[in-house]
TORMAR-386422 format. One line per field, with one value per residue (C-alpha): x, y, z. Coordinates in Angstrom, 1 decimal. Layout:
// residues N
east <- (X, ...)
north <- (Y, ...)
up <- (Z, ...)
***
This chain:
// residues 371
east <- (50.4, 54.1, 55.4, 54.7, 57.7, 56.2, 53.4, 55.4, 55.9, 52.2, 50.2, 47.0, 45.4, 43.1, 40.1, 37.5, 34.2, 32.8, 29.4, 27.2, 24.8, 23.9, 27.1, 28.9, 27.5, 29.3, 32.6, 31.6, 30.7, 34.0, 36.3, 34.5, 36.3, 39.5, 42.6, 45.2, 42.5, 40.1, 37.2, 37.4, 35.1, 32.6, 31.0, 28.2, 26.8, 23.4, 25.0, 22.0, 23.3, 26.6, 25.4, 23.1, 25.9, 28.3, 25.5, 24.8, 28.7, 29.9, 32.1, 33.2, 33.0, 30.7, 31.0, 29.0, 31.7, 35.0, 37.1, 35.7, 36.7, 40.0, 41.1, 40.0, 41.4, 44.7, 43.5, 45.7, 42.9, 39.7, 37.1, 35.1, 31.4, 29.6, 28.4, 31.2, 30.7, 32.2, 35.2, 38.2, 37.7, 37.2, 40.3, 42.5, 41.1, 42.2, 45.6, 46.3, 45.5, 48.0, 45.4, 45.3, 41.8, 39.4, 36.8, 33.6, 33.2, 32.5, 35.7, 34.9, 32.4, 34.8, 38.4, 40.1, 38.7, 39.8, 43.4, 43.2, 42.1, 45.2, 47.6, 46.5, 47.0, 50.2, 51.9, 50.7, 53.1, 49.6, 48.1, 44.6, 42.4, 38.7, 36.2, 36.2, 35.2, 33.6, 36.8, 38.3, 35.5, 37.1, 35.8, 37.4, 40.6, 40.5, 39.7, 43.0, 45.0, 43.8, 44.7, 48.2, 48.6, 48.0, 45.1, 42.8, 45.5, 45.2, 42.1, 39.9, 36.8, 35.1, 31.7, 30.5, 26.7, 25.3, 21.7, 19.9, 16.4, 14.6, 12.0, 14.2, 14.3, 17.3, 15.8, 12.5, 14.3, 15.8, 12.6, 10.6, 12.9, 13.7, 16.1, 18.1, 22.0, 22.2, 19.7, 22.4, 25.2, 26.2, 25.6, 22.8, 21.9, 24.8, 27.1, 26.7, 26.9, 29.0, 32.4, 32.0, 31.7, 34.8, 37.0, 36.6, 37.0, 39.7, 42.8, 42.1, 43.0, 46.4, 47.8, 46.2, 43.1, 40.1, 37.5, 34.2, 30.5, 27.6, 24.1, 21.4, 17.5, 14.5, 12.4, 10.3, 7.1, 6.9, 5.0, 5.9, 6.6, 9.8, 13.7, 12.9, 11.3, 14.0, 16.5, 17.7, 17.8, 19.3, 23.0, 25.1, 28.8, 31.2, 35.1, 37.7, 41.4, 44.8, 42.8, 40.7, 37.0, 34.3, 30.8, 29.5, 25.7, 24.0, 20.7, 17.5, 14.8, 16.4, 15.6, 16.9, 19.3, 22.7, 26.1, 28.4, 32.1, 32.9, 36.3, 37.1, 40.8, 42.8, 43.3, 39.7, 36.9, 35.8, 32.8, 32.7, 29.1, 29.7, 25.9, 26.5, 30.0, 31.2, 34.0, 34.2, 35.9, 33.4, 33.6, 32.5, 32.1, 35.5, 34.3, 32.2, 28.7, 25.7, 27.4, 30.1, 27.2, 26.2, 29.2, 29.9, 26.7, 28.1, 31.5, 30.0, 27.8, 30.8, 32.7, 29.8, 29.7, 33.3, 32.5, 29.8, 32.2, 34.5, 32.0, 31.4, 34.9, 35.1, 31.8, 33.3, 36.6, 34.0, 35.0, 31.4, 30.0, 28.8, 31.5, 34.4, 36.0, 35.8, 37.7, 40.4, 41.1, 41.2, 43.7, 45.9, 45.4, 46.2, 49.4, 50.4, 50.1, 52.3, 54.9, 54.9, 54.2, 52.0, 48.2, 46.1, 44.5, 46.8, 45.9, 46.4, 43.4, 41.3, 42.0, 41.4, 37.9, 37.1, 38.1, 35.8, 32.7, 33.5, 33.2, 30.0, 28.3, 29.1, 27.3, 24.5, 23.7, 25.1, 25.1, 22.5, 20.0, 16.8, 16.5)
north <- (37.1, 37.3, 40.2, 41.2, 39.5, 36.2, 36.8, 36.5, 32.8, 32.1, 30.0, 30.6, 33.7, 33.4, 36.1, 37.3, 39.6, 42.2, 43.5, 40.7, 42.6, 42.4, 43.1, 40.7, 38.0, 39.0, 38.9, 35.6, 34.2, 35.2, 34.1, 30.7, 30.0, 31.9, 30.0, 31.2, 32.5, 30.9, 32.6, 31.6, 33.8, 36.3, 38.7, 41.2, 43.2, 41.2, 37.9, 36.2, 37.9, 36.5, 33.2, 32.7, 34.0, 31.5, 28.7, 29.9, 30.0, 27.0, 29.3, 27.3, 30.6, 33.3, 36.2, 39.4, 41.5, 42.5, 42.2, 38.7, 37.5, 39.4, 37.9, 34.3, 34.2, 35.0, 36.7, 37.9, 40.0, 41.4, 42.6, 45.5, 45.5, 47.8, 51.5, 54.0, 56.0, 53.1, 52.2, 54.3, 53.0, 48.9, 49.5, 50.8, 47.6, 45.4, 46.8, 46.9, 43.3, 42.8, 42.3, 43.8, 45.5, 45.4, 47.9, 48.7, 52.0, 54.8, 54.5, 57.3, 60.2, 63.0, 63.2, 64.1, 60.7, 59.0, 60.4, 59.3, 55.7, 55.2, 56.6, 54.1, 51.4, 52.6, 53.6, 49.9, 48.8, 46.9, 47.4, 48.3, 48.5, 49.6, 47.9, 49.6, 46.4, 47.2, 49.0, 45.5, 43.7, 42.2, 45.1, 47.5, 45.9, 46.0, 49.9, 50.1, 47.9, 50.4, 53.3, 51.8, 51.3, 54.7, 53.7, 56.1, 58.8, 61.6, 62.1, 65.1, 64.6, 62.0, 61.2, 58.6, 57.7, 55.8, 54.8, 53.9, 51.8, 53.3, 50.6, 47.7, 45.7, 48.0, 51.3, 50.3, 49.3, 52.9, 54.6, 53.2, 53.5, 56.6, 55.4, 53.7, 54.4, 55.8, 58.9, 59.6, 60.0, 63.7, 62.9, 60.5, 58.7, 60.1, 59.5, 55.9, 55.5, 58.5, 56.9, 54.9, 58.0, 59.7, 56.4, 56.2, 59.8, 61.3, 58.5, 60.1, 63.8, 65.3, 65.4, 68.9, 69.6, 69.9, 72.4, 71.0, 71.9, 70.0, 70.4, 68.3, 67.9, 65.8, 64.5, 62.1, 63.0, 63.7, 60.7, 60.5, 63.6, 62.3, 62.3, 59.6, 62.7, 65.0, 62.9, 64.3, 61.7, 63.2, 64.3, 66.1, 67.2, 68.8, 69.0, 70.6, 70.4, 70.1, 70.5, 67.7, 68.0, 65.4, 64.9, 62.7, 61.7, 59.8, 59.1, 57.7, 57.9, 57.4, 53.8, 51.5, 51.7, 52.2, 52.2, 54.0, 55.5, 57.3, 58.4, 60.9, 60.9, 62.6, 59.4, 57.6, 57.6, 54.5, 53.5, 51.2, 49.3, 48.0, 46.6, 44.4, 44.3, 45.6, 48.1, 49.4, 52.1, 54.4, 54.9, 57.8, 58.4, 57.9, 58.0, 60.6, 60.1, 58.0, 54.7, 56.1, 57.0, 53.3, 51.9, 53.1, 51.3, 48.2, 48.7, 49.2, 46.3, 44.4, 45.8, 44.5, 41.4, 40.6, 41.8, 39.3, 36.5, 37.7, 37.6, 33.9, 33.2, 34.7, 32.6, 29.3, 30.3, 31.1, 34.6, 36.2, 36.1, 39.4, 40.0, 39.1, 42.0, 41.7, 38.5, 40.1, 42.9, 40.6, 38.7, 41.6, 42.8, 39.6, 39.3, 43.0, 41.7, 38.4, 40.3, 43.5, 45.4, 48.4, 47.8, 47.7, 51.0, 53.8, 55.5, 58.7, 57.8, 57.3, 60.4, 62.2, 60.7, 61.6, 65.3, 65.7, 64.0, 66.3, 69.0, 67.8, 67.2, 70.9, 72.2, 69.8, 69.7, 73.0, 73.1, 75.2, 74.5, 73.0, 69.6)
up <- (-35.6, -36.9, -38.9, -42.2, -43.6, -43.0, -44.9, -48.1, -47.3, -46.6, -49.1, -47.3, -46.1, -43.2, -43.7, -41.5, -42.6, -40.1, -40.8, -42.3, -44.2, -48.2, -49.3, -47.4, -49.4, -52.2, -50.3, -48.9, -52.5, -54.1, -51.2, -50.9, -54.7, -54.0, -54.0, -51.4, -48.9, -46.6, -44.7, -41.1, -39.3, -39.8, -37.1, -36.7, -33.6, -34.5, -33.8, -35.6, -38.8, -38.2, -37.7, -40.8, -43.1, -41.7, -42.1, -45.4, -46.7, -44.1, -42.1, -39.0, -36.3, -36.1, -33.5, -32.0, -32.0, -33.7, -30.2, -29.8, -33.5, -33.4, -29.9, -31.2, -34.5, -36.1, -39.4, -41.9, -43.4, -42.5, -44.8, -43.5, -44.9, -42.5, -43.0, -43.3, -40.3, -37.9, -40.7, -39.2, -35.7, -37.0, -39.2, -36.0, -34.5, -37.3, -37.9, -34.3, -34.2, -37.3, -39.6, -43.3, -44.4, -47.5, -47.0, -48.8, -50.3, -49.1, -47.2, -44.6, -43.8, -44.8, -46.5, -43.4, -41.9, -45.2, -44.3, -40.8, -41.6, -44.4, -41.6, -39.1, -41.9, -42.9, -39.5, -38.3, -41.2, -42.9, -46.1, -47.3, -50.2, -51.0, -52.8, -56.2, -58.1, -61.2, -62.1, -62.2, -64.4, -67.5, -69.6, -67.4, -67.5, -71.1, -71.0, -69.0, -71.8, -74.4, -72.4, -71.6, -75.4, -76.3, -78.9, -77.1, -76.9, -74.2, -72.3, -73.3, -71.8, -69.6, -69.0, -66.3, -65.6, -63.0, -62.7, -59.7, -59.3, -56.3, -57.0, -56.7, -53.4, -51.9, -53.0, -51.5, -48.1, -48.4, -49.0, -46.3, -43.5, -42.2, -40.0, -42.7, -42.4, -46.1, -44.6, -42.0, -44.4, -45.1, -48.8, -48.3, -51.2, -53.4, -50.7, -51.0, -54.6, -56.4, -55.4, -58.7, -60.7, -59.4, -58.8, -62.5, -63.7, -61.4, -62.6, -65.8, -64.9, -64.6, -61.3, -60.2, -58.0, -60.3, -60.2, -59.2, -59.9, -58.4, -59.2, -57.4, -57.1, -56.2, -59.1, -57.3, -55.7, -51.9, -50.0, -46.7, -45.1, -43.4, -44.4, -46.9, -48.8, -48.4, -50.0, -53.4, -55.9, -59.1, -59.3, -61.8, -61.4, -63.8, -63.3, -64.7, -64.6, -66.2, -69.9, -68.9, -68.5, -67.1, -66.3, -64.1, -63.3, -60.8, -62.0, -60.4, -63.1, -66.6, -68.1, -68.8, -65.7, -67.1, -66.2, -68.3, -68.7, -72.1, -72.6, -75.4, -76.4, -78.7, -80.9, -80.3, -78.3, -75.9, -74.2, -71.7, -70.5, -67.1, -67.2, -70.5, -70.3, -73.3, -74.2, -77.9, -79.8, -81.5, -85.2, -87.5, -91.2, -93.2, -96.8, -98.7, -100.1, -99.1, -98.9, -96.7, -94.2, -94.3, -92.9, -89.5, -88.2, -89.6, -88.1, -84.8, -85.0, -85.7, -82.5, -80.4, -81.8, -81.1, -77.6, -77.4, -78.2, -75.7, -73.3, -74.4, -73.9, -70.5, -69.5, -70.6, -68.5, -65.5, -65.6, -66.2, -62.5, -61.3, -59.0, -61.1, -60.8, -56.9, -57.3, -59.9, -57.1, -54.5, -56.2, -56.9, -53.2, -51.6, -54.2, -52.6, -49.0, -49.6, -51.9, -50.0, -53.1, -53.6, -53.5, -56.8, -55.8, -54.8, -51.5, -53.0, -55.7, -52.5, -50.6, -54.3, -54.4, -51.0, -51.1, -54.5, -52.6, -49.9, -52.4, -53.9, -50.4, -49.5, -52.5, -53.0, -49.3, -47.7, -43.9, -42.4, -45.4, -44.8, -45.4)
***
């Protein structure tokens, strides 16, 4: 592969995927329709998984190891969709072969490993990004525009809520298999999910190290008497720093399963619903008396109706698929590779998320405590 400078003139990026589990399907689906990129190879240590992904998505080459794939293909980008314990080692292999990397979350097991990973990429003159795709969905991008315009004002308090359904297909796989890789994470279920709490909250904080207080418990009943029973399933985290506070929740039992971000600003309060794909500014009573109390409900209804029409327009533009945010994120990341510009997610933001995750894990799964 030629140097990074030649990538500026390239019209097509050759992409590979390592790790052919469920999330790899989302990457392959997005790449199938993306201009300027082509998925040319996939690999997995279980070759049959690589083969089935390649066959379903029309990929010409599949391999049983990353070494084989990198030796046989001149890849510009490798998507690493494996569990995080091997992210650092795989990243080093990829960047040494001249490829940029796009990683699934969580980035690494610990913040120190996150820094090593970033150092490996930058030392090799490559770029990387992480799949914080919900933050690039159309409603999330609209919220970013609101913040940039000043309509919300300065954040005062932030609330991020992520629901999780342990009775769903993935949850059942996790709950019936004590050897599942999530059970081997230092933070178990929380470790695999809480990126999406903190990658939304921390960019809204001033550049200070936040104070973090985490609380967790298990609400479900003991059923199996193994590691699946030891896993905590309800997490609450309070953060404070630089005049801003935040409250993050990862909840397995509240219904309906929700995915929300609420920003209380000095001018307005905005609510982003990732599941229903709406972002609205809240309203309040502006006129005295009984009639004045009737108006806010109609104002909110109007705002949600406008959000519905925006979604219809996005649907007509083919921008309403499940991984629309990943499409936008990859377009921005690939553009940064071609142009030699900064990637869409600052590396420092990834480090901050990892540092807070470390603190949360230390507080809810203290070393030496009974598991």
